[in-house]
N, C-alpha and C positions, 0 to 999 in steps of 0.2 A: 326426160332430160338427165340430170345427174351426170353421172360418169361419162356418157355417151357424148356430151357437149365438148368433151376435151380429147377423149381416147377413143380410137376404133377399135374395140375388143377384139374382132374378128381379124383384123390385119395384124394386130399385136402378137396374137397366139399362133406363132409359127414352129414352135419346137419347145423342147422340155425347158430350156434356159429362158424362153420367154415366159413361161409359165411361172417360173421362180421370181422372175422379175416383176410380174404384175403387181403384187401388193405394193411394193415400193413405190411404182410408177403412179398408180392410183392415189396414194398418199400424197405425192407431190402435186399431183392434179388437184387433188381436194384444198391444198393449202393455198395454192397459186390462185384458185378461182375466189377463195375468200379474202385474197389481199390484192385482187386485181381490180376489174371494173364491174360494177352493177348498173346495168342500163334500164334507165326508165323512159318509156314512151309518153308523151303527153299530147293528147288531142283535143282542139277546141276551136269553135267558130272564130276565127281571128279577121275574116273578111266575109262580105255578104251582108244580108239582112238582120244576122244576128251578132254583127261584129262588136255590139256593144257590149256583150258578154266577155269577149277576149279583150277588151280595152287594157286592162291591167296585168295582162299575162307576161309581157317582156320584163316588167318590174319585179313581178313575183318569183319568176324563173330566175333572174339575176340574182336576186336577193336569197333564194333557197340554195342555189348552187353554192354561194359564199356559205351558208350555213352547213352545207354538208362537207365541207373541208374538215379533216380529222375525225369523221365518223368511223366507228368501229364495229365489226361483228364479232363479239365475244373476244374482244380484245385484240383483234387483228384490223388493221387500217384497210378501208375500202375506198376505191376511187368510183364516185357515183356520176355518171353521165345522163344528162337530161336532153333527150331528143325530142323537138317541138315539131308538130305537124298541125296544119291548118284544114279544118274540114270544109272550109268555104260556107258554112250554113246550108250543106248539102249532104245528104244521108249517103248517096253512093261514093262521094269523095271521102267522107268518113271512114267507110269500109275499106276503100283501096289504100290510104295511108296507115291504116291500122295492120292490113296485111303485110304492107311494106316494112312497118316496125318489127312485126313479128318473124317475118320470114328473111328479108334481108339484114336488118339492124340487130337480130337476134336480142331484142329486149327481155329482160327478166320479169317486168311488171309493166302494166299499161294503166294509165291513170286518164281520165276524160271529163270533160265538163260542158254543160251548158245546152239545155233542151234535149229533147228525145231525137231530134234530127242527128245529134251527134252521139250521145251517150248510148243509144240503142244498137245502131250499127257497129259501134265499137265494141261494146259488151258482147254482141252476137258472135264478132269475129274472134275474140278472145275466148269465148266460151267453145267454140268450135276447135280451136287450136289448142286448148288446154292450156292458156296463159292466164297468169292471175291478173284482175283487173279491178280498179275501183272508179267508180263514177260518181258525180254530183251535179247539183243545180238542174234538176229536174224533177218533178213531184213523182213520188215513187209509183203511183198507179200507171201513168203513162209508160214509166220505165219498166215496171214488171209485167202488166197485163199487155202493154203493148209489144212485148217480146214474147208473148203467149206463155208467160210464167205460170207453173202449177204450183197453187199454193201448198199441196201436200209434199212437193218435193223441192221447189225452188230451182236454183241455178247452182253448179258445182264451182265454178271458177270466178264469177262475176258478182261483185258486192257493191252496195250504193248506200249513199247517206243524204238524205234531205227530207223536207217535209212532204205531207201528202194533201190530197184534196180534201180529207177530213179538217186538216188544220186550217186551210185557207178558207174554207167555209165558215169554220167556227169564227175566224177573225174577221170576216168580211161581215157576217151577222153582227158580232159585237159591235163593228164600227158603226154599223147602219142603226142598231137598236137605239132608241132615245134620241134620234136626230129630228124627229118630228115630221120627216118628209113620208109620202106614201108607200106603200108597201108593193108596189108594182115595178118590177125591174125588167128591164130591157137586156137581153142576153146576146153577146157577140162571140161565136165560136167558129173558128177556121175548119177547114177541113183537112186537118193534119192530126198527128197523134195528139198533141196537147188539147186541140180543140175538140177532138172526139171524146176523149176522156173527161174534159171538164163539162162538155154538155150531154155525157151519158145518163139515161134515165135513172138508172141504178146506182151507178159508182160515182156519177159527176154530182154536179150543183143543183138539178131539179127536185130531188128528194129532201135533202136537207133544208133547202129554201122553204118548200112547202110544209115542213114540219115545224119551221119556225114562223109561219104564218105569212110567207111572202108568195107573191104569184110571179112566176118568170115567163116573160114573153120571149119565146125562142123561135125566130123567123127560119131557122134552119142553118146548115153550114154553108158558108161562103168559101170561095177559093182564095188560097194565100195570093198576096199581092193584086188584092181586088182594087178597082178604080172606080168603083160606084156602088154607095152604100145607101142608095135612095129608098129602096124598098124596105131595109130595115127600119130606117129613120121614120118612113110613113107608118110602119107597124107600130113603133114605140110610141109616135105622137098619138095614133089613135087609141092606143091602149092607156094613155095618161101616166106613161113611166116617169117617174121622178128619180130613179136610180138607173144607171146603166152599169153593166158588168160583163166580165169576160176574160178571154185570154188572146192577146192579139200581138203581132210583130210591130216593132215601131212604125214602119212605113204605113201599115194598114190603119193604125191607130190615128196617124196625121191625116191620112186621107178621111177616115170617118169624122173626125173632129172638126175639120174644116167644113165638111158637108153638112154636118148638124148646124153649125154657124149659119151658113147660107140658107138653110132650110127651116131656121128657127126652131130647132129642138133645143130645149134648155132644160136638161136634168139638174137636180140639185146637188147629186152626189154622183161621181164617176169613178168606179173603182176596176181597174183592169190590170191584170197579170201579165207579166213579161214586158210589154211596151212601155210601162211608166215605172221601169226599175233604174233608169239612168238619168243622172243630172242633164247630160248632153241633151237628150230626147226632151225633157222638160225646158231646157232653155231655147231649144229650137221653136218651141210652140209660143215663146214670148208671154204676154199676159195671159194667155188661154190656157197656159200650163199651171197657174196659180190655182190651188184648191183641189187638184186631181189626187185620188188616193190609190194606194196598192198595199199589197202584202210586203211585210219587212222582215228579211231573213238575217240581216247583218248590218250593224252599224257600229260606229266608234264608241257607242256608249253600251254595247254588250258587255256583260260583265266576265270575259273569258280571257284566257292567255295563251299565247302560242307554245307548245311543247319544244319547238325547234330553236325558236330564236329568244323565248322569254318575253316577247313584247305583248303588250296588252292590245285589245282591239283598237284603243285610240292611238296608241303609239304606232301600230301598223298603219292605220290610215293616215295619220300625220306624215310618217315617212314616205307614202305614197305621193301625198300632196307636196310634199317639199322637194321630191325628186323629179315629179313631172309637171307641177304647176297646175294640175287639175284638181278637181274635187273627188274625195273617195265614190267608189261604186260598191254595190252589195257584193258581186262576185269575188271581190279581193279576198274576204275571209275564208270563203270555200275553197277557192284554189290554193291559197295557202295551205289550208287543212289537209288538202291531198298530199301534198309534200311531207306534212308533218306524220302522215300515216305512212307514207313510204319510207320515211327516216326511221320510224318505229319498228317496222318490219325489218328492215336492213340490220337493224341491231339485234334482233331476236331471231332471226331464221336460223335454223339448223345447219343449213347448207344453202348458201346463195346461188349456186349453179344448178339447183334441183327446184323446178316449178312446184313440185308437191310440198317441198320444204317450205318455199315462199308462200304457198297457199295456206299452209297449216300456220304460219306466223300470222297472215292476215286475219284468218278466221278467229285466232285466239286475240285479236286486238281488243284493248281496253284503255283508251286513251282521252285525256282531257286536251282538247285543242282549242283555237281560237274561235271556233263556231259551237263550243260545247263537247259534251262526251260523246264519244264515237266508239261503239263496240257492236258486235254481231252475234250475242250471246243468248238470243230467243226473245229479247225485249222489245223487237222491232214487230211489225205486222207479219212478216214472214222472216226466214233464216238470213236471207240475202239483204235485208233492208233495215236501216236504222234510222228513225225520225229525228230531226233536229228542232230547236224552239223556233217559233213563229209568232209574230205579233203584227199590227196594223198600223199604218201611217198616211201623213198626207204631204204633199208637195206644197211648202207656203214660200213665196218670194220674200227674201230679207234683203233689202238694198239691191233690188233687181236680180239677185241671184236665187236659184231655186235651194231651199233647204228642205230634206226629208225629216218630217217631225213624227216621231211616234206618239199616236194620240189614242191608243188603246192596247193595254197589256194584259187583260184580263186572262189570257191563255198562257201567259208566260210573265207573272208579277214581278220576277227577279230582273227583267230589263225595264228600265225606268220609262216612264211617260215623259215627253218632251213639251207636250201642249195639247190644245183643245181643237176638236173638230170644227172647220167651219164650212158653212154651207156655200155652193157655187152661185154666184149671181146675188 
């Protein structure tokens, strides 16, 4: 990229006078690039079955746009343009809009969020086109291995921050240990990137659960948007499962949980990733949402502050609630952090019109964000991955409204516990 983004060198050099003028023209081009527009493309699932992940997107984007006003690159003002695209919870659509952002909109940086259905195709297109990219809200194993990442080399242009399956299994086990319930667990894993990673015998849940003394009953992969979980429920009942776990989209969990009640399957603990992240989903389940448990990656009580706005996690969550009239959701912190990282890169990059210079600034990131410290200096599992803190919690109804209470923080004691685990039933 670099100079070629603004000057066609072959057309420019048509004689001796043009050769003499070249350095001055290049100098003007560089300066204008650094004082002009830096384009950020943002992709997330704002519609479709994963739309809950994008519920707070418009709020976050509006606020970060205001925070970008006055931002400078080495003393020179930069106009930051954020171009938002909806992946529609579909991997093919995610690829299409990313190509559009790169080829038509000429973005300088792509950021993306929420489940491998979006993060992976976005990152793949950016890697192919040599466009710097940051993704989040997807466990790092489905992101890295789902893209056929090589641990020895990693990727060149695409970087990721979020927790991994080792973190979620540690927190789930911490949540279940000491509960007094039986150690036979029913596993629900869909036939998608997340489900295949979570259910993988070597990299997923089976091995660490067995090492911790739990027995996992896994009936096999089911198809996403399944309308009948009778065979899984029968298997769990036959095995005497008192715990149910897995990774599901909200519609699939709603179907399973309704059929579990109809078929008299009554686990004492239900801990599900993805589906149970959002208060709107829990509220839709009514009384049946009380007591459900999940991983907790961000709350108002997390002890972190935004590098972009100076807001604490609580202040950011309260601002969202005041602006929308809705309760906070976990993705708020991580979507906000994506733009914190973008702002930091804009400030530090040696040349904003050069993808390699932007990439160099990305790789040198060392920033304290509203979700914690983010850097890619070899402290993650691989060079492209930074792990973030994770704890575990439970949805407990308070005055009829769902409240996500942190009930176990052994994995990250700096995040305070808000209550004790209550068994279902």
